[in-house]
C-alpha positions as CSV (number, residue, x, y, z in Angstrom):
1,M,-47.3,-27.5,-138.9
2,I,-46.6,-27.4,-135.2
3,N,-47.2,-31.2,-134.7
4,K,-45.0,-32.0,-137.6
5,L,-42.2,-29.8,-136.3
6,K,-42.5,-31.3,-132.8
7,L,-42.4,-34.9,-134.1
8,A,-39.3,-34.2,-136.2
9,V,-37.4,-32.6,-133.4
10,L,-38.3,-35.3,-130.9
11,I,-37.1,-38.0,-133.3
12,L,-34.0,-36.5,-134.7
13,P,-31.9,-36.0,-131.5
14,L,-32.5,-39.7,-130.6
15,F,-31.6,-40.8,-134.1
16,A,-28.4,-38.7,-134.2
17,F,-27.3,-39.9,-130.7
18,F,-28.0,-43.5,-131.7
19,L,-25.5,-43.1,-134.6
20,A,-22.9,-41.1,-132.8
21,S,-22.8,-43.4,-129.8
22,G,-21.9,-46.4,-132.0
23,C,-24.8,-48.4,-130.6
24,G,-26.7,-48.7,-133.9
25,S,-27.7,-52.0,-135.4
26,Q,-28.1,-50.7,-139.0
27,P,-27.6,-53.5,-141.5
28,A,-24.3,-53.2,-143.4
29,H,-24.3,-52.8,-147.1
30,P,-23.7,-56.2,-148.7
31,N,-21.0,-54.9,-151.1
32,E,-19.1,-52.6,-148.7
33,L,-15.4,-52.7,-148.7
34,N,-15.1,-52.1,-144.9
35,A,-16.7,-50.1,-142.1
36,F,-15.2,-46.8,-143.4
37,D,-16.8,-47.4,-146.8
38,D,-20.1,-48.2,-145.2
39,T,-20.3,-45.0,-143.1
40,T,-18.9,-42.8,-145.9
41,Y,-21.7,-44.0,-148.2
42,D,-24.3,-43.4,-145.5
43,S,-22.8,-39.9,-144.9
44,L,-23.1,-39.0,-148.6
45,T,-26.6,-40.5,-148.7
46,V,-27.7,-38.2,-145.8
47,A,-26.1,-35.1,-147.3
48,H,-27.6,-35.9,-150.7
49,G,-31.1,-36.3,-149.3
50,A,-30.9,-32.9,-147.5
51,L,-29.4,-31.1,-150.5
52,T,-31.9,-32.5,-152.9
53,S,-34.7,-31.2,-150.7
54,L,-33.1,-27.8,-150.2
55,R,-32.3,-27.4,-153.9
56,A,-36.0,-27.8,-154.9
57,E,-37.0,-25.1,-152.5
58,V,-34.2,-22.7,-153.5
59,V,-35.1,-23.1,-157.1
60,S,-38.8,-22.6,-156.6
61,S,-39.0,-20.0,-153.9
62,Y,-35.7,-18.8,-152.5
63,P,-33.2,-18.0,-155.3
64,K,-31.3,-15.7,-152.9
65,Y,-29.8,-18.8,-151.4
66,A,-28.5,-20.1,-154.7
67,P,-24.8,-19.0,-154.2
68,V,-24.5,-20.7,-150.8
69,F,-26.3,-23.8,-152.1
70,N,-24.0,-24.0,-155.0
71,Q,-21.0,-23.9,-152.6
72,A,-22.5,-26.8,-150.7
73,A,-23.3,-28.7,-153.9
74,A,-19.7,-28.2,-155.1
75,A,-18.4,-29.5,-151.8
76,Y,-20.7,-32.5,-152.2
77,A,-19.4,-33.2,-155.7
78,T,-15.8,-33.1,-154.4
79,A,-16.7,-35.6,-151.6
80,F,-18.6,-37.8,-154.1
81,N,-15.7,-37.9,-156.5
82,S,-13.2,-38.6,-153.7
83,Y,-15.4,-41.4,-152.5
84,S,-15.7,-42.9,-156.0
85,L,-11.9,-42.8,-156.2
86,Y,-11.6,-44.3,-152.8
87,R,-13.6,-47.3,-153.8
88,T,-10.8,-48.2,-156.3
89,T,-7.8,-47.0,-154.3
90,A,-8.8,-47.4,-150.7
91,N,-7.1,-44.0,-149.8
92,E,-9.1,-42.7,-146.8
93,A,-7.2,-39.4,-146.4
94,D,-8.7,-37.6,-149.4
95,I,-12.3,-38.6,-148.6
96,S,-12.0,-37.7,-145.0
97,M,-10.9,-34.2,-145.8
98,A,-13.7,-33.9,-148.4
99,L,-16.3,-35.0,-145.9
100,A,-15.1,-32.5,-143.4
101,N,-15.3,-29.7,-146.1
102,L,-18.8,-30.9,-147.0
103,T,-19.9,-30.7,-143.4
104,V,-18.6,-27.1,-143.2
105,S,-20.5,-26.2,-146.4
106,V,-23.7,-27.8,-145.0
107,V,-23.3,-25.7,-141.9
108,A,-22.9,-22.5,-143.9
109,L,-26.1,-23.3,-145.9
110,E,-28.0,-24.0,-142.6
111,N,-26.7,-20.8,-141.1
112,A,-27.9,-18.8,-144.1
113,F,-31.4,-20.1,-143.4
114,L,-31.2,-19.7,-139.6
115,N,-30.0,-16.1,-139.8
116,D,-33.0,-15.2,-142.0
117,M,-35.4,-17.0,-139.6
118,H,-34.3,-14.6,-136.9
119,A,-33.6,-17.6,-134.8
120,S,-32.6,-17.1,-131.2
121,S,-28.8,-16.9,-130.9
122,V,-29.2,-18.5,-127.5
123,N,-30.9,-21.6,-129.0
124,I,-28.2,-21.9,-131.7
125,V,-25.4,-21.8,-129.2
126,K,-27.2,-24.3,-127.0
127,M,-27.7,-26.7,-129.9
128,R,-24.2,-26.4,-131.1
129,R,-22.8,-27.2,-127.6
130,K,-24.9,-30.3,-127.7
131,A,-23.5,-31.2,-131.1
132,N,-19.9,-30.7,-129.9
133,A,-20.6,-33.1,-126.9
134,M,-22.1,-35.7,-129.3
135,R,-19.2,-35.4,-131.7
136,A,-16.7,-35.8,-128.8
137,R,-18.3,-39.2,-128.1
138,A,-18.0,-40.2,-131.7
139,S,-14.9,-41.1,-133.6
140,A,-12.4,-38.4,-134.6
141,S,-13.2,-38.8,-138.3
142,V,-16.2,-37.2,-140.0
143,T,-19.1,-39.7,-140.3
144,I,-22.8,-39.8,-140.8
145,S,-23.2,-38.6,-137.2
146,D,-21.5,-35.3,-138.1
147,V,-23.6,-34.6,-141.1
148,L,-26.8,-35.6,-139.5
149,T,-26.0,-33.7,-136.2
150,E,-25.6,-30.5,-138.2
151,L,-28.9,-31.0,-139.8
152,E,-30.5,-31.8,-136.4
153,I,-29.2,-28.5,-135.0
154,A,-30.9,-26.6,-137.8
155,A,-34.1,-28.5,-137.3
156,A,-34.1,-28.0,-133.6
157,V,-33.6,-24.3,-133.9
158,A,-36.3,-24.1,-136.6
159,K,-38.7,-25.8,-134.3
160,A,-38.5,-22.8,-132.0
161,I,-39.9,-20.5,-134.7
162,P,-43.6,-19.8,-133.9
163,A,-45.9,-21.0,-136.7
164,A,-47.5,-17.5,-136.8
165,Q,-44.2,-15.9,-137.7
166,P,-43.5,-15.0,-141.3
167,Y,-40.3,-17.1,-141.1
168,A,-42.3,-20.3,-140.4
169,A,-42.2,-21.4,-144.0
170,L,-38.4,-21.0,-144.0
171,A,-38.3,-23.1,-140.8
172,Q,-40.4,-25.8,-142.4
173,I,-37.9,-26.0,-145.3
174,V,-35.1,-26.9,-142.8
175,I,-37.3,-29.5,-141.1
176,D,-38.2,-31.0,-144.4
177,A,-34.6,-31.2,-145.5
178,T,-33.6,-33.0,-142.3
179,S,-36.5,-35.4,-142.6
180,Q,-35.5,-36.1,-146.2
181,A,-32.0,-36.8,-145.1
182,V,-33.2,-39.3,-142.4
183,A,-35.5,-41.0,-144.9
184,A,-32.8,-41.3,-147.5
185,E,-30.4,-43.0,-145.0
186,A,-33.2,-45.3,-143.8
187,A,-34.1,-46.3,-147.4
188,A,-30.4,-47.1,-148.2
189,S,-29.9,-49.1,-145.0
190,G,-28.8,-52.7,-145.8
191,Q,-29.0,-52.1,-149.5
192,V,-26.2,-52.5,-152.0
193,I,-24.0,-49.4,-152.3
194,D,-25.1,-47.8,-155.5
195,L,-23.3,-44.6,-156.5
196,S,-26.0,-43.8,-159.1
197,T,-28.4,-42.9,-156.3
198,I,-26.1,-40.2,-154.8
199,Q,-24.8,-38.4,-157.9
200,P,-23.7,-34.8,-157.5
201,L,-26.4,-32.2,-157.8
202,A,-26.5,-29.6,-160.5
203,A,-25.6,-26.0,-159.6
204,I,-28.5,-23.5,-159.6
205,L,-27.9,-21.1,-162.4
């Protein structure tokens, strides 16, 4: 587990910085409407990958997180519906607000896990300062860099949890969710925008 954690946390900061700095060379989606459409789809793809991974774990092993997961899933559904509408109306205002709310919900879900990991508050503050600096270099709107950066923070804090601790399994869930988010974005890179691949997730009953 230690090697996997270290590998993930070494890769993710570089990946997030790559996106936030605007220096990426990710292929555009062939049917994108514009750059905003492109990055919004990528942002939802990243969030969908993470939430799909987290949902499976919550259902199978951690039902206590169902309420906060459902809040994040609802925020995702709102963002998805706004994005679907955007692709016919080209109104950026609604989707931008929905993505901001989605990011807040993702943070709330992460924090629920981090608090139960007994993660170091010093580490959390340090990583969030780094995130703020990265976001300041990015655009003012919420993009894939915001969503991925929030996931990276949780992964970096989780990495500091010793494997021998009883919270190590919880930490691994956060690492896996972040890895799934990165994998989902990479798989969609350069592919046709397909809303069927990022449909809203069902609430956990």
